[in-house]
Structures are given as structure tokens and as C-alpha cells.
C-alpha positions as CSV (number, residue, x, y, z in Angstrom):
1,X,-29.4,-21.4,-17.8
2,X,-27.8,-19.7,-14.6
3,X,-24.3,-18.6,-14.3
4,X,-23.0,-17.5,-17.8
5,X,-19.2,-18.8,-18.5
6,X,-16.9,-16.2,-19.6
7,X,-13.7,-17.1,-21.0
8,X,-12.1,-13.9,-20.5
9,X,-11.8,-10.2,-20.9
10,X,-12.0,-9.5,-24.8
11,X,-11.8,-5.8,-25.0
12,X,-13.3,-2.5,-23.9
13,X,-14.8,0.4,-26.7
14,X,-14.5,4.0,-25.3
15,X,-16.0,7.0,-26.6
16,X,-13.5,9.6,-26.9
17,X,-13.5,13.5,-27.8
18,X,-10.7,14.0,-29.5
19,X,-9.9,10.3,-31.4
20,X,-6.4,11.5,-33.3
21,X,-5.1,12.8,-30.0
22,X,-6.1,9.7,-27.4
23,X,-4.8,7.9,-30.5
24,X,-1.5,9.1,-30.1
25,X,-1.7,8.5,-26.8
26,X,-2.4,5.3,-27.1
27,X,-0.1,4.6,-29.5
28,X,2.8,6.9,-27.8
29,X,2.7,7.0,-24.2
30,X,0.7,3.6,-23.7
31,X,2.8,2.2,-26.1
32,X,0.1,-0.6,-28.1
33,X,-0.4,-1.9,-31.3
34,X,-2.7,0.6,-34.1
35,X,-4.3,-1.6,-36.2
36,X,-6.6,0.3,-37.5
37,X,-10.5,0.6,-37.6
38,X,-14.1,1.7,-38.8
39,X,-14.9,5.1,-39.6
40,X,-14.8,6.9,-36.3
41,X,-13.0,4.4,-34.5
42,X,-9.2,4.0,-33.7
43,X,-8.3,0.6,-32.6
44,X,-5.3,-0.9,-30.6
45,X,-3.6,-4.2,-30.0
46,X,-1.6,-5.3,-26.9
47,X,-1.3,-9.4,-27.3
48,X,-2.5,-12.1,-29.7
49,X,-5.2,-10.6,-30.2
50,X,-7.0,-8.5,-32.9
51,X,-7.5,-5.8,-30.3
52,X,-7.7,-5.2,-27.3
53,X,-8.6,-1.3,-26.6
54,X,-11.5,0.4,-29.5
55,X,-11.3,4.8,-29.2
56,X,-14.5,6.0,-31.1
57,X,-14.8,9.4,-31.4
58,X,-18.2,10.9,-29.7
59,X,-19.1,11.1,-26.7
60,X,-16.8,10.2,-23.5
61,X,-19.4,8.4,-21.4
62,X,-20.8,6.1,-24.3
63,X,-18.4,3.2,-22.9
64,X,-18.8,-0.7,-23.7
65,X,-17.3,-4.5,-22.5
66,X,-16.9,-7.6,-24.3
67,X,-16.6,-10.6,-22.6
68,X,-15.6,-13.5,-24.2
69,X,-18.4,-16.3,-23.6
70,X,-17.0,-19.8,-23.3
71,X,-19.3,-22.1,-24.9
72,X,-20.7,-20.2,-28.2
73,X,-23.3,-23.1,-27.8
74,X,-25.1,-21.5,-25.5
75,X,-25.7,-17.8,-26.7
76,X,-29.1,-18.3,-27.1
77,X,-29.4,-19.8,-23.4
78,X,-26.8,-17.0,-22.0
79,X,-30.2,-14.8,-24.4
80,X,-32.9,-16.4,-22.5
81,X,-30.8,-16.1,-19.0
82,X,-30.5,-13.0,-18.8
83,X,-33.9,-11.9,-19.9
84,X,-35.3,-13.9,-17.3
85,X,-32.7,-12.1,-14.7
86,X,-34.3,-8.7,-15.8
87,X,-31.3,-7.3,-17.6
88,X,-32.3,-5.4,-20.9
89,X,-30.6,-8.1,-24.1
90,X,-30.9,-7.3,-27.6
91,X,-28.7,-9.0,-30.3
92,X,-26.0,-7.3,-31.9
93,X,-26.3,-6.4,-35.9
94,X,-24.0,-7.2,-38.8
95,X,-22.5,-3.9,-38.5
96,X,-22.0,-3.9,-34.7
97,X,-20.0,-7.9,-35.0
98,X,-18.0,-6.2,-37.5
99,X,-16.8,-3.1,-35.4
100,X,-16.5,-5.5,-32.6
101,X,-14.7,-8.1,-34.3
102,X,-16.8,-10.7,-33.1
103,X,-19.4,-13.2,-35.5
104,X,-21.9,-13.0,-32.7
105,X,-22.6,-10.6,-29.8
106,X,-25.2,-10.0,-27.2
107,X,-25.5,-6.7,-25.6
108,X,-26.8,-6.2,-22.5
109,X,-26.0,-4.1,-19.6
110,X,-25.6,-4.5,-15.8
111,X,-26.9,-3.3,-12.6
112,X,-25.7,0.0,-13.3
113,X,-26.3,0.8,-16.3
114,X,-22.6,-0.2,-18.0
115,X,-22.6,-1.7,-21.4
116,X,-21.2,-5.1,-21.9
117,X,-21.2,-7.3,-25.1
118,X,-21.4,-10.9,-24.3
119,X,-19.3,-12.4,-27.5
120,X,-19.0,-14.9,-29.6
121,X,-15.3,-15.8,-31.4
122,X,-13.6,-12.7,-31.0
123,X,-10.8,-12.8,-34.1
124,X,-7.2,-13.4,-33.6
125,X,-4.3,-11.9,-34.8
126,X,-2.1,-13.4,-37.2
127,X,0.7,-11.6,-37.0
128,X,3.1,-11.2,-34.1
129,X,2.3,-8.6,-32.0
130,X,4.6,-5.5,-32.1
131,X,4.6,-2.6,-29.9
132,X,4.9,0.8,-31.1
133,X,7.4,1.9,-28.4
134,X,8.9,-0.5,-25.6
135,X,6.8,-0.2,-22.5
136,X,7.0,-4.0,-22.0
137,X,3.6,-4.7,-22.4
138,X,2.6,-8.2,-22.8
139,X,-1.9,-7.8,-22.4
140,X,-4.7,-6.7,-21.0
141,X,-5.3,-7.7,-17.2
142,X,-8.6,-6.4,-17.1
143,X,-10.7,-2.8,-15.9
144,X,-11.9,-1.0,-12.6
145,X,-15.9,-0.6,-13.3
146,X,-17.9,1.9,-11.6
147,X,-20.8,0.5,-10.3
148,X,-24.2,3.3,-9.1
149,X,-25.9,-0.3,-7.6
150,X,-23.3,-2.8,-6.2
151,X,-25.5,-4.8,-5.2
152,X,-27.3,-5.7,-9.1
153,X,-24.4,-5.8,-10.4
154,X,-22.5,-8.8,-8.0
155,X,-25.6,-11.0,-8.9
156,X,-24.9,-9.7,-12.4
157,X,-21.4,-10.6,-12.1
158,X,-21.6,-13.4,-9.8
159,X,-25.1,-15.3,-10.3
160,X,-26.0,-14.6,-13.9
161,X,-22.2,-14.9,-15.1
162,X,-19.5,-16.9,-13.6
163,X,-17.7,-14.4,-12.1
164,X,-16.9,-14.9,-8.3
165,X,-15.9,-13.4,-6.2
166,X,-12.0,-13.1,-4.5
167,X,-11.2,-10.5,-2.4
168,X,-13.1,-7.6,-1.0
169,X,-11.6,-3.9,0.7
170,X,-14.9,-2.0,2.4
171,X,-17.6,-2.9,-0.6
172,X,-15.0,-2.7,-3.4
173,X,-15.2,-6.1,-4.4
174,X,-12.5,-7.9,-6.7
175,X,-13.9,-10.5,-9.6
176,X,-12.1,-13.3,-10.4
177,X,-13.0,-15.2,-13.9
178,X,-10.1,-17.3,-14.6
179,X,-7.6,-18.0,-12.7
180,X,-5.9,-14.9,-11.2
181,X,-7.1,-13.2,-8.5
182,X,-9.1,-10.9,-10.1
183,X,-9.6,-9.4,-13.7
184,X,-12.6,-7.0,-12.7
185,X,-13.3,-4.5,-9.9
186,X,-16.6,-2.6,-8.7
187,X,-16.0,0.5,-7.8
188,X,-19.3,2.0,-5.7
189,X,-19.8,5.1,-7.3
190,X,-22.3,7.5,-7.7
191,X,-21.8,7.4,-11.4
192,X,-21.5,5.0,-14.0
193,X,-18.7,3.6,-16.1
194,X,-14.8,2.4,-16.8
195,X,-13.2,3.3,-14.2
196,X,-9.5,2.5,-15.0
197,X,-8.1,0.2,-17.6
198,X,-5.3,-2.2,-16.7
199,X,-1.9,-3.8,-19.1
200,X,-0.1,-5.8,-18.3
201,X,3.9,-5.3,-18.1
202,X,7.0,-7.6,-18.0
203,X,9.0,-6.9,-15.4
204,X,8.0,-4.7,-12.3
205,X,11.2,-3.0,-14.0
206,X,8.8,-1.7,-16.5
207,X,6.5,0.1,-13.7
208,X,9.0,1.7,-12.9
209,X,10.7,2.9,-16.5
210,X,6.6,3.5,-16.6
211,X,6.7,6.0,-13.8
212,X,10.0,7.9,-14.7
213,X,8.1,8.1,-18.7
214,X,5.3,9.8,-17.4
215,X,6.4,12.2,-15.4
216,X,9.3,13.4,-18.4
217,X,6.3,13.6,-20.6
218,X,4.0,15.3,-18.2
219,X,1.3,13.0,-18.3
220,X,-0.7,13.0,-14.1
221,X,0.5,10.1,-12.1
222,X,-2.6,9.5,-10.3
223,X,-1.7,6.5,-8.0
224,X,1.4,4.7,-7.3
225,X,4.0,2.9,-8.2
226,X,2.4,1.2,-5.7
227,X,1.3,-2.5,-4.9
228,X,-1.4,-3.6,-4.5
229,X,-2.8,-5.3,-1.5
230,X,-5.3,-7.9,-1.6
231,X,-3.5,-9.4,-5.2
232,X,0.2,-8.3,-5.0
233,X,0.3,-6.6,-7.8
234,X,2.6,-3.6,-8.8
235,X,1.0,-0.9,-10.4
236,X,0.9,2.2,-11.9
237,X,-2.2,4.5,-12.6
238,X,-1.7,7.4,-14.4
239,X,-4.2,9.5,-16.7
240,X,-5.4,10.1,-20.2
241,X,-7.5,12.4,-22.6
242,X,-11.6,12.4,-21.6
243,X,-10.5,12.1,-17.6
244,X,-9.1,8.0,-18.6
245,X,-7.2,5.8,-15.9
246,X,-4.7,3.5,-17.7
247,X,-2.9,0.8,-15.0
248,X,0.0,-0.9,-15.9
249,X,0.5,-3.5,-13.6
250,X,3.1,-7.0,-13.0
251,X,3.0,-9.9,-10.4
252,X,-0.6,-10.2,-9.8
253,X,-1.3,-13.0,-6.9
254,X,-3.2,-16.3,-7.9
255,X,-6.3,-16.6,-6.0
256,X,-6.9,-20.4,-5.7
257,X,-9.5,-22.0,-3.9
258,X,-9.8,-20.2,-0.6
259,X,-12.7,-18.0,0.7
260,X,-13.0,-14.2,0.0
261,X,-11.3,-12.2,2.3
262,X,-12.7,-9.0,3.8
263,X,-10.0,-5.9,4.0
264,X,-10.9,-3.0,5.9
265,X,-11.9,0.3,4.2
266,X,-7.8,1.8,4.4
267,X,-5.3,3.7,2.2
268,X,-3.3,0.5,2.9
269,X,-5.8,-2.0,2.1
270,X,-5.4,-0.8,-1.6
271,X,-1.9,-0.5,-1.8
272,X,0.4,-1.6,1.1
273,X,3.2,0.2,0.2
274,X,1.4,3.3,1.1
275,X,1.0,5.3,-2.5
276,X,-2.1,7.5,-2.0
277,X,-4.4,8.1,-4.6
278,X,-6.1,12.3,-3.9
279,X,-7.4,12.7,-7.3
280,X,-10.6,9.5,-8.0
281,X,-13.4,9.8,-5.4
282,X,-13.7,5.6,-5.6
283,X,-9.6,4.9,-4.9
284,X,-9.8,7.6,-2.3
285,X,-10.7,5.3,1.3
286,X,-11.6,8.8,3.4
287,X,-14.6,9.0,0.7
288,X,-16.4,5.5,-0.9
């Protein structure tokens, strides 16, 4: 089996040093709905899924990304395909599946060592999504991932999994899973880990309102408001606890069937409005 089919990015699990503090940030600043969690954990939702972000108390470097398999009948074949491509893989035990709110899961790692969960039947919620504040969040857009081994990571995402390259800025690579321009972005880096967690908001007004909201509460805005050159989405990137970065985004284009485009490694290739990110090395065109 090749090209394991992925339906969506289901969730992220983020290790945090101070669970209570980061939980307040997720609820009161981000505006996500808290839904409880297991001991030492706190889960939050942004749409009809049971959860999209799970905070786990402990090592901030312990992170994982949940990807839903398009066809649960391919679970065993997916395990064999990962092993055949020399990616370590094991099946999650019952407690690990319970904490992830899925029926089954394969736990593997990409070429950089980022932990990836390939999951079956992630839980939906029977209750209407009710945010903790009116941030305008409508869903979970996707992730930016640090890559220390871009060639091996591209093999993982586009040869073993079924993601497709939509565009590149220098070596920064946008990956398409569904009709949207991208759900995952690989950023060349000196270390592994999740760079950015992006949440959809209902309008550009919500992006701008988020900008004022963050500044009023002395939350550091890292980049934006801006417009991503490759995808067309407007964005606001801001800093969370443990140097996590979150984004509000709106208006992403669909990639269609065209070939990937190559942009030069310049600030205006990352933001067509000219916003610059001085604090995140992976988003500084001069030092990537």
C-alpha cells in the first residue's frame, strides 16, 4: 500500500508546563470551548468535533498531531506501509485511544521526529459548539510544522500519505489534504515541533478584532494582520504560553488542479501586505 489516504487534521496534543495557565489562555484568549479531559489534560473544541486541542501537563516538547484515516478498513495496511517505508510505528493501547477520543490509532513519526497519530473514528460532539468568547472561531484550519529533514518529511507526507504540494516559498512547503490550499505547512528549521496552530474565523473583521483584543490584553502579536501570498488567507499570529504560536485565519483559497508554484524566499512572498515576523526564525525570510 502507498499513499495512505488522510481525511483531515483531527487534533493536536500540546505539552505545556502550566496546565491551568494555558487552559485559561485557550478559553479566555483564544475563545475555544473547554470540554474537560483526562487527568493532567484539558481538551478544547472549535467546531463539531469533540476536541481539536488537548493540553497535556508536562514536557512542552511532547507534542503530537492527529490525522484521520479516510478509510478505517485500511488501518492494518497503513501500519504495514509505514513500516515498509522505514517509519517507526506502533498501535496505540486502549488508554492512549481513550485520551485521544478515537477508536484506534497508529502512532508514528515523520522524518524530523514529530509524533503523528493516524486515527480511526475520532469523536464528534452531539452538542452545538458554544465558544467561551465571541472570537468568531468557526473551525480548525491546520498546522505549521517545523522540519529538520525536509526531504524525509516530504516523503512521509506525499509518498506514504496522500498530501499534495500546493506551493512553495523558498523551501517552505504548503501541503494540501482536501480542497483548501493547505492544511499543513512544513517550515525548514533547526528543531522539530509544532510551529503554529491556525483557527478559522468567520470574517476579516474577526481577524482585525482579534488584533485589537490581543493588544488590549498585552498578548504579543508576532505577525499581521496580513495576507498570505500563496493561499490568499488573511491572518493574525500571536504568542501563547510556552512559546506556542496561534493564528486566526480567514478566506483561504482553494488550490484546484494547478501545478505547485515557486515563490522566492522574501518577506513579500510570505505576506503580500508586507507584515514582517522578527521573532520567529522560521518566518524570517532573511534567516530561514
